N, C-alpha and C positions, 0 to 999 in steps of 0.2 A: 151340734158339736160332737155328738156321738159317732159321726161318720169318720172321725179321725183317730180313733183309739189305736194306739201302737203304730200309727203311720210315722215314718221318718220324714220330717218336713223341714226344708231349708227356707229360712226367711232372710233375704238380703235386706240390709238397712234395718236390722232388728233393734238397734239402739234409738231409732227415731221415734217420733210421736205415734204414728200408726203402727210401726213395727213393734213397739213395746206392747201396745194393746193387743195386737194380733197374736204375739207370742204368748201373752197371758191367757187369751181365749183358748188357744190350741193346747196349752199346758193343762188348763182346767178340763179340756175335752179328752185328755188322756194321750195326746200325741207326744212324740219325742221330737223336740224342737232343736234344730241346729241353727245358730245365728251367725251371719257373716256381715261384718260392717267394717268401715274405717275406724280410726281411733275414736274413743269416746270424747265428745265435746262437752263444754261446761253447761250448755243448754239441754243436754240429754237427762233432765231431772226426772222425767217419768221412768226411764229405764233404770236410773240409779236407785230408785226406790222399789225395784222389784227384788224379791229374794233370789238367792243364787241358784236355787233348785228349779227355776223356770226352764233352764236350758239343758238339754242333753249334752251339748257341746257349743262353745263359742269360738269363732275364728275372727281375729282382728288383723286385717291387712288391707292394702289398697284394692278396693273392690273391682275397679276397672282393669286391674292387672291380675286378678285372682285366677287360679287354675281351676275353673269350675268343673271340668270333666273329672279331674282327680278327686275333688271334693264329693261330687255326686256318686262316683263309683265307690270310693272308700267308705262313705257314710251310708251307702245304700239308700239314697234319697228316693222317696215316692212322689212327693209334691214339692213344687217350688213356688213361693210367692216372691216375685222380684219387685221390691220396693226401693232398692238402693238408687239414690239420685241426689243431685244438688237441687234442693226443692225451694230455695228461698229467692223470691223475685228481686229484692234489693241486692243480694249478693251476686246475682247474675248480671246486674247492671254494673257493679263494681269490677267484676272479673268475668266477662263473657267467655273468654277462652277456657278458663277452668271449668265453667259450667258445661260448655260444649264437650269437653273431654270426658267429664263425668257422665253426662246424660246420653251422649251419642257414641263415643268410643267405648264407654262402659257397656252399653247395650249391644254393640257389635261384638265385643269380646265374649260376652255371655252367650249370645246367639250362635256364634261360631263354635263354641264348645259343645252345644247341644247336638251338632251334626255328627259328633263322634260317640254319642251315648247309645248304648245298646239296651239298657234296662228300661222298663216301662215307667214313664214319669208324666205327671200333669203339671203344666206351667201356667200360672196366672201372672202376666206381665202388666204391672200397674203404671199407667202414664198419667194423664192429667186432662181436666176439662178445658185447659188453656190451649189445646191443640187445634181447636176449631178456628177457622177464619172468622173473626168477630165482626159482624156487620151491625152490631147494636140492635139486633132483632128483639122483639118483645115476646117471642115464643122460643121454646127450647130447641137446642141443636140436637139433631139425630145422628146416630152412628155413621150414617153414610153421607153426611154433609161434608162440604169441602174443608180441608185442613188448611191452616195458615199459622200466623204468629209473627208479630212485628217486634216485640220486645225479646231480649236475649233468652229469657227462660222459656217463653212460649215457643220460640224458634227452635230451641234445643230439643224440646219434647216432640215437636212436630217432625223434626228431622229424624229423631229416634223412631217415631212411628213409621215413617217411610222406609227406614232400614229394616224394621221389624217385618213389615209386609213383604219386602224383598226376600228376606231370609225364609219367611214362611212359604211363599209361593215357589221358590227355587230349591229349597232344601227340606224344611221341616214337614211340609205337606206330604212328602213322599215317605216319611218315616212313620210307620204304623205304631211304633212304640211310644211316640211323643204326642200328647194332646196339648194344644197350645191356644191361649186366648188372651185378649187385651181387655183391661178394665180401666175405664175413665171415671174419675170421681169428682164431685163438686168440692167447694171450699169446706174443709173439714174442721170442726171445732170440737172441744171437749176438754176434760181435765187432763193435764199433763203436757200440753203444748207450750213450750217455752222458747220456740224459735224466734230469733230477733226479726223485727220488721213485719210481724203479723199482728193484726189488730187485737186479738184476745190476749196473747202473751204481753204485748205492750201495755194493755190496760191493767193486767194483773201486776206487772212490774211497777207501774205508776201508783197503783193502790198500795202495794207493799212499802214503797218509799214515801207515801203520803204526798205525792206530787200530782199535778194536773196532766192528763194525757192530751196532747194536741193532735187533732185528727186532720189528715191531709186530703182525703177524698170522701167526705161525708155522704155524698149522694150516690157513690158507686154501689150498685146492686149485685149481689152474689147469691149462688145457690148454697147457702149455709146448711150443713147437716152434721149431726153428732157423729163422732168417729166410729161408733158401733154400727151405724147404718151401712156405709160402704164395706166395712169389714165383713158384715153378714153377707153382703153381695159377693165379695171375693170368695168366701167359704162355700157359698151356694154354687158359684161358677166352678170352683175346683172340684166339687163333688160330681158335677156333670162331666167335666173333663176326665176325671178318674174313671168314669163309666164309659169312656170313649164316645161321648156326645159333645156336640157343639165345637168341634175342633175348628180353629181359625176364626172364631166369632169375636165380636167386639160388643161390649155392653157399657152403657152409661149407668152410673149410680148417683142419684141426686135426690133432693127433697121434692115434695109437691110444689108446683109453681106458686101456690098461694103462700108458701112459707119463705119464699125469697124476700130478703130484706135489704135495705140500704145499710151502709156501715153505721150511719147515725141512728137508725132505728134499732139495730142490733145493740149498740151501746146503751141506748135508752132502756131497752129491755134488761140488759145486764145490770144496770144501775138499780133497777127495782129489786134485784136479788142481792146486790152488793151495794148498799146505799152510800158507803164511804167513797165509792169511785167518783172521781171528778174528771171531766173532759171538756175541751173547748175546740173550736174550729181553727185550724191553722190558717193564718191570713195569707201567707205567701204560697205560690205554686211550687210544686215539686218537679224535678227533672225526670222523674220516673214516669214512663208512658204506661197508662193503664186504661182499659176500656171501662165505660160506665155501666154497661149492662152485660150480664151473662146468665143464661138459663140453659138447663139441660132437659131433654125429653127422655124419660125413662120408660116409655111404653114398651120397648123391646124386652127389657129386663122383667117387667111386670107380666108380660104375656108368656115369655119363654121360660124364665127362671122361677116364675111365680114369686118374685121378690117385689116388695114395695116398702116405702118408708113406714116405719112404725111409730116415729116420734114427730110431734109438732116442733116448731122452732122454740116455742115457750118451754116445752119439756126439755129440749136440748140445752137451753140456756140455764134452766134450773139445775140440771145434772152437772153441767160444767161449773156452775157457781158453788155447788156442794163440794165438788172435788177441790177447787181452789181455796175454799174456806177451810177445808181440812188441811191443805198444804200450809196455809198461813197460821193455823192454830194448833193442829195436832198431826204434824208431819209423819209421825210413826204409824199412823193409821191409813196412809195413802193406799197401800196394797189392799187393805180391807175394803175400802170404798170402791176400788176398781172391781174387786170380786163381786161386791154387792150390786154394782151397776150392771155388770155383765149378766149376772143371774136375773136381775129384774128385767133387763132388755129381752132376754130369751123367753121370758114369761109374758111379754106383752101380747 
């Protein structure tokens, strides 16, 4: 974290789950954080529990229409973490056009603005592990594997990556002042995620209301990882980009393959930490198309960035349970537990 002291860093999507944690990490590391997001939503509870001095400046406007070049030049930005997106799979099914506008047109508008920038900046563009053409393989997808995506969310992120590659090869690659890379992360869990339609937030909401959670895809297996794991990867990647290394590269950030779990196994592990949680299997099928298996190969990040997962899935679930237990019983201490978990993670 010391690599970012006094750096001016733009975090798009700063009110979201990962954006909130990233902003807190950067603030603790001495960076000057500028946040850019759409309006604050009801489920941005992690962000709402951050103190106001986290950000050097906050900008709330339609991100896909934002004047990025003006913001970058005016705020003298050094590093950009682009996390802004419509990231909810169920929402993408309900309104695919809105998701495509946010994830595809938003990416294009941002990339177009970089072509006019003269100052030195490093850019980490965060996409998704859902960009791979999913063949239900039992081994991890590598960064050079074929892209695809049949559901609206996956398709929007895949389309964004194709556009990103086009902009990079035709424009950004020629600009020596811009170092650019793509980060793909697995399914992120941890304290502070309240996004509707995700398994952990749905479980916590059921627990809070003393209701039973009905699980729709219990056998689906995902690369679950604590939120601090990919954020550590993004920060590591940004440090290399800032040093003019690894321009144009793509990295996966995910757990060890042995830590991939089914949805049911994840909930069983969570119930050990939060015994009052009750869940059952949903009897009817869902209309939402989701693949059953998804694994990521992180060999490239481990070899080139010297990054590797620091936490087991059991550690991850323990930490997220501690965060939500605090949320349910001592909400005023949430930022304290975030700081404690960040410090503990960097000491692992």
